[in-house]
C-alpha positions as CSV (number, residue, x, y, z in Angstrom):
1,M,0.0,0.0,0.0
2,Q,1.3,3.4,-1.0
3,T,1.6,6.0,1.9
4,V,1.8,9.7,2.0
5,R,2.4,12.4,4.6
6,L,-0.6,14.6,5.1
7,G,0.2,18.1,4.1
8,H,3.1,19.7,6.0
9,S,2.7,17.3,8.9
10,G,4.9,14.3,9.7
11,L,1.8,12.0,9.9
12,E,2.0,9.1,7.4
13,V,-1.2,7.5,6.1
14,S,-2.2,5.0,3.5
15,R,-3.5,6.4,0.2
16,L,-6.7,4.5,0.8
17,C,-8.7,5.4,3.9
18,L,-11.5,3.2,5.1
19,G,-14.7,5.1,5.3
20,T,-17.1,3.8,7.9
21,M,-20.4,5.6,7.5
22,N,-22.0,2.3,6.5
23,M,-20.9,0.6,9.7
24,G,-22.8,0.7,13.0
25,D,-26.5,0.3,13.7
26,P,-29.0,-0.7,10.9
27,Q,-31.8,1.0,12.8
28,W,-30.1,4.4,11.9
29,K,-30.3,3.8,8.1
30,P,-31.4,0.7,6.2
31,W,-28.0,0.4,4.4
32,I,-25.9,0.3,7.6
33,F,-24.0,-2.9,8.4
34,D,-23.9,-4.3,12.0
35,E,-20.7,-5.3,13.7
36,A,-20.6,-8.8,12.4
37,K,-21.0,-7.7,8.8
38,S,-18.5,-4.8,9.2
39,E,-15.6,-6.7,10.7
40,P,-14.6,-8.7,7.6
41,I,-14.4,-5.5,5.6
42,V,-12.3,-3.8,8.2
43,R,-10.0,-6.9,8.5
44,H,-9.6,-7.0,4.7
45,A,-8.6,-3.3,4.6
46,L,-6.1,-3.7,7.4
47,E,-4.6,-6.8,5.8
48,H,-4.0,-4.9,2.6
49,G,-2.0,-2.1,4.3
50,V,-4.7,0.5,5.1
51,N,-3.8,2.3,8.3
52,F,-6.2,5.3,7.9
53,I,-9.7,4.9,9.4
54,D,-12.4,7.6,9.1
55,L,-15.3,7.9,11.5
56,A,-17.7,10.5,12.9
57,D,-19.8,10.7,16.1
58,F,-22.8,11.4,13.9
59,Y,-22.6,8.0,12.1
60,S,-25.3,5.7,13.5
61,A,-25.8,8.3,16.3
62,G,-22.6,7.2,18.0
63,A,-23.0,3.5,17.5
64,G,-20.5,3.6,14.6
65,E,-17.7,4.7,16.9
66,E,-18.7,1.9,19.4
67,V,-18.7,-0.8,16.7
68,L,-15.4,0.3,15.1
69,G,-13.8,0.8,18.5
70,R,-14.5,-2.9,19.3
71,I,-13.5,-4.2,15.9
72,L,-10.2,-2.2,15.8
73,K,-9.3,-3.3,19.3
74,R,-9.6,-7.0,18.1
75,L,-7.8,-6.5,14.8
76,A,-5.1,-3.8,15.2
77,R,-2.5,-2.3,17.5
78,R,-3.5,1.2,18.4
79,D,-0.2,2.7,17.4
80,D,-0.3,1.1,14.0
81,I,-3.5,2.9,12.9
82,V,-4.5,6.5,12.2
83,V,-8.1,7.1,13.5
84,T,-10.0,10.2,12.7
85,T,-13.5,11.2,13.9
86,K,-15.6,14.3,13.4
87,V,-17.6,16.7,15.6
88,G,-20.5,18.8,14.6
89,Y,-23.7,17.1,13.9
90,G,-23.9,15.3,17.2
91,T,-25.6,12.1,18.3
92,R,-29.0,13.4,19.4
93,P,-31.2,16.4,19.1
94,G,-31.3,19.1,21.7
95,V,-29.8,22.5,22.8
96,N,-26.0,22.5,22.6
97,Q,-26.0,18.9,21.1
98,S,-24.6,20.0,17.8
99,G,-22.3,22.6,16.2
100,H,-18.8,23.8,17.1
101,S,-19.2,25.7,20.4
102,R,-16.6,25.1,23.0
103,K,-19.2,23.4,25.2
104,H,-20.1,20.9,22.4
105,I,-16.5,20.2,21.3
106,M,-15.3,19.5,24.8
107,A,-18.2,17.2,25.6
108,S,-18.0,15.4,22.2
109,I,-14.2,14.6,22.3
110,D,-14.7,12.8,25.7
111,A,-17.8,11.0,24.5
112,S,-16.1,9.9,21.3
113,L,-13.1,8.6,23.2
114,Q,-15.3,6.7,25.6
115,R,-17.3,5.1,22.7
116,L,-14.1,4.2,20.8
117,G,-12.4,2.8,23.9
118,M,-9.3,4.9,23.1
119,D,-7.1,7.3,24.9
120,Y,-6.7,9.7,21.9
121,I,-7.9,10.5,18.4
122,D,-5.2,10.9,15.7
123,I,-7.1,13.6,13.8
124,Y,-10.1,15.3,15.3
125,M,-12.1,17.0,12.5
126,L,-14.7,19.7,12.2
127,H,-17.5,18.0,10.2
128,F,-18.4,21.4,8.6
129,F,-18.0,25.1,9.2
130,D,-20.3,26.3,11.9
131,I,-21.5,29.8,10.8
132,H,-23.2,30.4,14.1
133,T,-20.1,30.1,16.3
134,P,-17.2,32.5,16.3
135,V,-14.3,30.9,14.6
136,E,-12.0,31.9,17.5
137,E,-14.2,30.0,19.9
138,T,-14.1,26.9,17.8
139,M,-10.4,26.9,17.1
140,A,-9.4,27.7,20.6
141,A,-11.4,24.7,21.7
142,M,-9.8,22.5,19.1
143,D,-6.4,23.7,20.1
144,A,-7.2,22.9,23.7
145,V,-8.2,19.3,22.7
146,V,-4.7,18.9,21.1
147,R,-2.9,20.4,24.0
148,S,-4.8,18.1,26.4
149,G,-3.5,15.1,24.5
150,K,-6.9,13.9,23.5
151,A,-6.1,14.4,19.8
152,R,-2.8,14.5,18.0
153,Y,-3.9,16.7,15.1
154,I,-6.9,18.8,13.8
155,G,-8.7,18.3,10.5
156,V,-11.6,20.0,8.7
157,S,-14.3,18.9,6.2
158,T,-16.8,20.2,3.7
159,M,-16.6,24.0,3.7
160,Q,-16.0,26.9,1.4
161,T,-12.4,28.1,0.7
162,G,-13.0,31.4,2.4
163,Q,-14.2,29.6,5.5
164,L,-11.0,27.6,5.6
165,A,-9.0,30.8,5.2
166,K,-10.8,32.2,8.3
167,I,-9.8,29.2,10.3
168,L,-6.2,29.3,9.2
169,L,-6.0,33.1,9.9
170,A,-7.4,32.6,13.4
171,C,-4.9,29.9,14.1
172,E,-2.0,31.9,12.8
173,R,-3.0,35.0,14.8
174,H,-3.2,33.1,18.1
175,G,-0.6,30.5,17.7
176,W,-3.1,27.6,17.7
177,S,-2.7,24.2,16.1
178,K,-3.6,24.4,12.5
179,P,-5.6,21.8,10.5
180,I,-3.4,19.3,8.7
181,N,-6.2,17.7,6.6
182,M,-9.2,18.7,4.5
183,Q,-11.8,16.1,3.7
184,L,-13.9,17.0,0.6
185,Q,-16.0,15.5,-2.1
186,L,-14.5,14.8,-5.5
187,N,-15.3,12.5,-8.4
188,C,-15.7,12.5,-12.1
189,A,-19.2,14.0,-11.7
190,Y,-18.3,16.6,-9.2
191,R,-15.0,18.6,-9.6
192,E,-15.8,22.0,-8.3
193,E,-13.2,21.6,-5.4
194,Q,-10.5,21.6,-8.0
195,R,-11.0,25.2,-8.8
196,D,-10.2,26.8,-5.5
197,M,-10.2,24.5,-2.5
198,I,-7.6,21.9,-3.5
199,P,-5.0,24.5,-4.8
200,F,-5.5,26.5,-1.6
201,C,-4.9,23.4,0.5
202,Q,-1.8,22.7,-1.4
203,D,-0.6,26.3,-0.9
204,Q,-1.4,26.2,2.8
205,G,0.1,22.8,3.5
206,L,-3.1,20.8,4.2
207,G,-3.4,17.2,3.0
208,V,-6.5,16.4,1.0
209,S,-8.7,13.3,1.6
210,V,-11.5,12.7,-0.9
211,F,-14.8,11.1,-0.2
212,S,-17.6,9.9,-2.5
213,P,-15.3,8.9,-5.4
214,L,-18.2,6.9,-6.9
215,A,-20.7,9.8,-6.6
216,R,-22.7,7.9,-4.0
217,G,-22.7,4.8,-6.2
218,L,-23.7,6.4,-9.5
219,L,-20.3,5.8,-11.1
220,S,-20.2,2.2,-10.0
221,G,-23.2,1.4,-12.2
222,D,-25.3,0.5,-9.1
223,A,-27.8,3.4,-9.1
224,N,-30.5,1.0,-7.7
225,S,-28.6,0.1,-4.5
226,T,-30.5,0.3,-1.1
227,R,-28.7,3.5,-0.2
228,N,-29.4,5.2,-3.5
229,Q,-33.1,4.3,-3.3
230,T,-33.4,5.5,0.3
231,D,-31.0,8.5,0.3
232,F,-32.5,11.8,-0.8
233,F,-29.1,13.4,-1.3
234,T,-28.1,11.1,-4.1
235,Q,-30.7,12.3,-6.4
236,Q,-30.3,15.9,-5.3
237,M,-26.5,15.8,-5.9
238,Y,-26.2,13.5,-8.9
239,G,-29.6,13.3,-10.6
240,D,-29.0,15.5,-13.6
241,D,-28.4,14.5,-17.2
242,T,-24.7,15.6,-17.1
243,C,-24.0,13.2,-14.2
244,L,-25.7,10.4,-16.1
245,A,-23.6,11.1,-19.2
246,I,-20.4,11.0,-17.1
247,A,-21.5,7.7,-15.6
248,Q,-21.9,6.3,-19.2
249,S,-18.4,7.4,-20.0
250,V,-17.0,5.7,-17.0
251,Q,-18.8,2.5,-18.1
252,R,-17.4,2.8,-21.7
253,V,-13.8,3.1,-20.4
254,A,-14.3,0.3,-18.0
255,Q,-15.8,-2.0,-20.6
256,A,-12.9,-1.3,-23.0
257,R,-10.5,-2.3,-20.3
258,G,-12.5,-5.2,-19.0
259,V,-12.6,-3.9,-15.4
260,S,-15.3,-2.6,-13.1
261,N,-16.7,0.9,-13.4
262,A,-15.7,1.5,-9.8
263,Q,-12.0,0.8,-10.6
264,I,-12.0,3.4,-13.4
265,A,-13.8,6.1,-11.4
266,Q,-11.5,5.6,-8.4
267,A,-8.4,5.5,-10.5
268,W,-9.4,8.9,-11.9
269,V,-9.7,10.4,-8.4
270,L,-6.4,9.0,-7.3
271,A,-4.7,10.5,-10.3
272,Q,-5.9,14.1,-9.6
273,S,-3.3,16.7,-8.5
274,G,-3.5,17.5,-4.8
275,V,-5.3,14.4,-3.8
276,D,-3.5,12.6,-1.0
277,C,-6.0,9.9,0.1
278,M,-9.2,8.5,-1.1
279,L,-11.9,7.2,1.3
280,V,-13.4,3.9,0.4
281,G,-16.8,3.0,1.8
282,A,-17.2,-0.7,0.7
283,D,-20.1,-3.0,1.3
284,S,-18.0,-6.1,0.7
285,T,-14.3,-7.1,0.4
286,Q,-14.8,-7.4,-3.3
287,Q,-15.8,-3.8,-3.5
288,F,-12.8,-2.8,-1.6
289,D,-10.6,-4.8,-4.0
290,S,-11.7,-2.4,-6.8
291,A,-10.1,0.5,-4.9
292,L,-6.9,-1.6,-4.3
293,A,-6.7,-2.2,-8.1
294,A,-7.4,1.5,-8.7
295,V,-4.2,2.5,-6.8
296,E,-2.2,0.7,-9.5
297,T,-4.3,1.7,-12.5
298,K,-2.8,4.3,-14.8
299,L,-5.3,6.0,-17.2
300,S,-4.3,7.0,-20.7
301,A,-4.9,10.5,-22.0
302,A,-7.7,9.2,-24.3
303,E,-9.4,7.5,-21.3
304,C,-9.1,10.7,-19.2
305,Y,-10.6,12.7,-22.1
306,E,-13.6,10.4,-22.3
307,L,-14.1,10.6,-18.5
308,E,-13.9,14.4,-18.5
309,R,-15.5,15.6,-21.7
310,N,-19.1,15.8,-20.4
311,Y,-18.3,17.8,-17.3
312,T,-19.7,21.2,-16.8
313,P,-19.5,23.5,-13.8
314,C,-22.2,23.3,-11.2
315,D,-23.2,24.7,-7.8
316,L,-21.0,23.6,-4.9
317,I,-22.2,20.7,-2.8
318,H,-22.1,21.6,0.9
319,D,-24.4,21.8,3.9
320,Y,-25.4,25.4,3.2
321,N,-27.3,24.8,0.0
322,A,-28.8,21.3,0.5
323,G,-32.1,21.1,-1.4
324,K,-31.4,24.5,-3.1
325,R,-28.8,23.6,-5.7
326,L,-29.7,24.5,-9.3
327,P,-29.6,21.6,-11.8
328,R,-27.2,21.8,-14.7
329,Q,-29.9,21.7,-17.3
330,A,-31.4,25.1,-18.4
331,R,-34.4,26.3,-16.4
332,P,-37.7,27.0,-18.2
333,M,-38.5,30.5,-19.5
334,Q,-40.8,32.6,-17.3
335,A,-41.5,35.3,-20.0
336,T,-41.6,35.6,-23.7
337,F,-38.6,37.2,-25.4
């Protein structure tokens, strides 16, 4: 397994990161795997050199951390793995049970460590940018988490470039620990982060970890999966004609090579400038194998052209415009001209 150092830090991680949103409690979502079904996938990833594990307290309302904590304790030495978890959405509704206030961050790190059965988190990540909390309050709390030894590093996820700049400026001004990793969405059907965010991360020394390389399953050719049939966001993010045309291009390249659609889509992501790691949320060991093959897959210029020729710019995908994004196709006329 190839490894990289995240940004300007000394932390070394595998190029593939095991995504675990699909592991925890099936009562949370119908596509979630329980502990027994999750463990073989985790074991398979570890056996193939993956040392980077991504979690969030939000996943399965905390049960995801409990399940992965038990599995990892059985399968790995703590010092051999890099564990990240996120704070923001919380595990239950209520006042001060979400967001990035000092109160919520301090309570959440302790709760995550207890659920995981660990003494520290390697990378403690903001799940989004909390527009309702002063950035100084958030980053002072995150710095305190690092200074306490409860986390080794700070990370961020899913925000606008200007919001990341505010975070870095606050850290620079006060001498606080800076984020070493940005987790963002990137795939053949969604490339907007390549315009500003990824170049900015490269300039500022943040590593980049990419999630949803298969566009929530669209690029794997499995648009009828349980998740895609029960997840509103799949249609909202990737339901336009442009995305479908891109998925068809992925399939054409895959068929010409005689490999899976997923392998081609994942190989494209790994080949992009500025991408350090790719998250893999697999439902089986066979699905994880496509990502392993993608690490070694080199796409030709002609294949890249086919994968990229249908792409057109679109609205950013983030938490601030959910349900409000404009589709790529033209909107109907409202007056006669």
